[in-house]
C-alpha positions in Angstrom: -14.3 4.0 -30.9 -11.3 6.3 -31.1 -8.9 6.4 -28.2 -8.9 9.6 -26.2 -6.1 11.9 -27.4 -3.0 11.3 -25.3 -4.2 8.0 -24.0 -1.9 5.0 -24.3 -3.0 1.6 -23.0 0.4 0.7 -21.6 0.4 4.0 -19.6 -3.3 4.5 -18.9 -4.1 1.0 -17.7 -1.5 1.1 -14.9 -2.6 4.7 -14.1 -6.2 3.5 -13.7 -5.1 0.9 -11.2 -2.9 3.3 -9.3 -5.6 5.9 -9.1 -8.2 3.3 -7.9 -5.8 2.0 -5.3 -5.1 5.4 -4.0 -8.8 6.5 -3.9 -10.1 3.2 -2.5 -7.5 3.3 0.3 -8.3 7.0 1.1 -12.1 7.1 0.8 -13.2 3.4 0.7 -14.5 1.4 -2.3 -18.1 2.3 -1.8 -17.5 6.1 -1.7 -15.4 6.2 -4.9 -17.0 6.6 -8.3 -15.7 5.6 -11.7 -15.9 9.3 -12.5 -13.5 10.2 -9.6 -11.0 7.5 -10.8 -11.3 9.0 -14.4 -10.7 12.5 -13.1 -7.6 11.3 -11.1 -6.2 9.6 -14.3 -7.2 12.6 -16.5 -9.5 10.7 -18.9 -13.2 10.7 -19.6 -15.2 8.4 -17.4 -16.2 6.3 -20.3 -12.6 5.6 -21.2 -12.1 3.6 -18.0 -14.2 0.8 -19.5 -11.4 0.2 -22.0 -9.4 -1.0 -19.0 -11.9 -2.6 -16.7 -15.5 -3.8 -17.1 -16.7 -2.2 -13.8 -15.6 -1.0 -10.4 -16.1 -4.5 -8.9 -13.7 -6.0 -11.5 -11.2 -3.2 -10.7 -11.3 -3.9 -7.0 -10.9 -7.6 -7.6 -8.0 -7.0 -9.9 -6.2 -4.9 -7.3 -6.8 -7.5 -4.6 -5.9 -10.5 -6.7 -2.8 -8.7 -8.1 -1.6 -8.0 -4.5 -2.1 -11.6 -3.4 -0.5 -13.1 -6.6 2.5 -10.8 -6.0 2.7 -11.8 -2.3 2.5 -15.5 -3.0 5.0 -15.3 -5.9 7.5 -13.3 -3.8 7.1 -15.7 -0.8 7.5 -18.9 -2.9 10.6 -17.5 -4.6 12.4 -17.5 -1.3 14.3 -20.6 -0.1 11.9 -22.8 1.9 14.7 -24.7 3.7 16.1 -24.6 7.2 14.8 -25.4 10.6 11.3 -24.3 11.5 12.8 -21.4 13.6 14.8 -20.2 10.6 11.8 -20.6 8.3 9.6 -18.6 10.8 12.2 -15.9 11.0 12.3 -15.7 7.2 8.5 -15.5 7.0 8.3 -12.7 9.6 11.0 -10.6 8.0 9.5 -11.2 4.6 6.0 -10.3 5.6 7.0 -7.1 7.3 9.2 -5.9 4.5 6.8 -6.9 1.7 3.8 -5.2 3.4 5.5 -2.0 4.5 6.2 -1.3 0.8 2.5 -1.6 -0.1 0.4 0.0 2.7 -2.5 1.0 0.4 -2.7 -2.5 -1.2 -2.7 -4.1 2.3 -5.4 -1.7 3.6 -7.6 -2.5 0.6 -6.9 -6.3 0.9 -8.2 -6.3 4.5 -10.8 -3.6 4.6 -12.5 -4.1 1.3 -13.1 -7.8 1.4 -16.7 -7.1 2.3 -17.2 -5.3 -1.0 -16.3 -8.3 -3.2 -19.1 -10.3 -4.7 -19.2 -13.9 -3.7 -17.2 -15.5 -6.6 -14.4 -12.8 -6.3 -14.4 -13.2 -2.5 -13.9 -16.9 -2.8 -10.9 -16.5 -5.1 -9.3 -14.0 -2.7 -10.0 -16.1 0.3 -8.4 -19.1 -1.4 -5.3 -17.1 -2.1 -5.2 -15.8 1.5 -5.6 -19.4 2.7 -2.6 -20.4 0.6 -0.5 -17.8 2.3 -1.8 -18.7 5.8 -1.1 -22.3 5.1 2.6 -21.5 4.5 2.9 -20.1 8.0 0.8 -22.8 9.5 3.0 -25.5 8.0 6.0 -23.8 9.7 4.3 -23.6 13.0 3.2 -27.3 12.8 6.7 -28.4 11.9 8.1 -26.4 14.9 5.5 -27.9 17.2 6.3 -31.4 16.0 10.0 -30.8 16.8 9.2 -29.4 20.2 10.5 -25.9 19.2 7.1 -24.1 19.3 4.4 -24.2 21.9 1.1 -23.4 20.1 -2.1 -25.0 21.3 -3.9 -24.4 18.0 -1.8 -23.8 14.9 -4.6 -22.1 12.9 -5.3 -19.6 15.7 -1.6 -18.9 16.1 -1.2 -18.4 12.3 -4.1 -15.9 12.2 -2.8 -14.1 15.3 0.7 -13.8 13.9 -0.4 -12.6 10.5 -2.7 -10.0 12.1 0.1 -8.8 14.3 2.5 -8.5 11.4 0.1 -6.9 9.1 -0.8 -4.3 11.7 2.6 -2.6 11.2 1.3 -0.9 8.1 -1.2 1.1 10.1 1.4 2.9 12.2 4.9 2.7 10.6 6.2 5.8 8.8 9.5 5.9 7.0 11.8 8.3 8.7 10.4 7.6 12.2 12.3 6.5 15.3 13.0 3.0 14.0 14.2 1.9 10.6 12.3 -0.7 8.6 14.9 -3.3 9.5 14.7 -2.4 13.2 10.9 -2.7 13.1 11.2 -6.1 11.3 13.7 -7.4 13.9 11.5 -6.2 16.8 8.5 -8.0 15.3 10.6 -11.2 14.8 11.6 -11.0 18.5 7.9 -10.7 19.5 6.8 -13.6 17.3 9.7 -15.8 18.4 8.8 -15.3 22.0 5.1 -15.8 21.4 5.5 -19.3 19.9 8.6 -20.5 21.8 8.4 -23.7 23.7 
């Protein structure tokens, strides 16, 4: 089959993903058709299947790509220091990473329900890996008497939910800079877990 004139796989593939990300975040996965994605990219609907088998695979690819990038970025940071230093590093990392990707974050949380069972299990496993990184920090801090958390799993989920919520309201150019927001969140998390 001949490639659509003006279509280049190195350019069109990423454009398909960008268009899907934008449309899924704006309208929701269920409301977006492959035809809408194709229109956004500027190709025929059938051409999309050169880049993805179907819409489910496209959603999974977006979500897995986000989680892979998140885990890779987190593990590339130094994992040394006291539990308090590690917790601060986690909070500041989480805020800054997620503020740069609000659409990916929205899809990763709101569209889990639209993944089929095998894809859901993969994403849940990756999310669990990230949650475990924070839970390990909280457990270490509790063992050293630095943190007072009755249940480290609940504390982990509560902290991540609070941190991720920043993407729903933060706007660049607002009253506070990204760094000021991150520092405020760090202060709230520190107080929430302090012994």
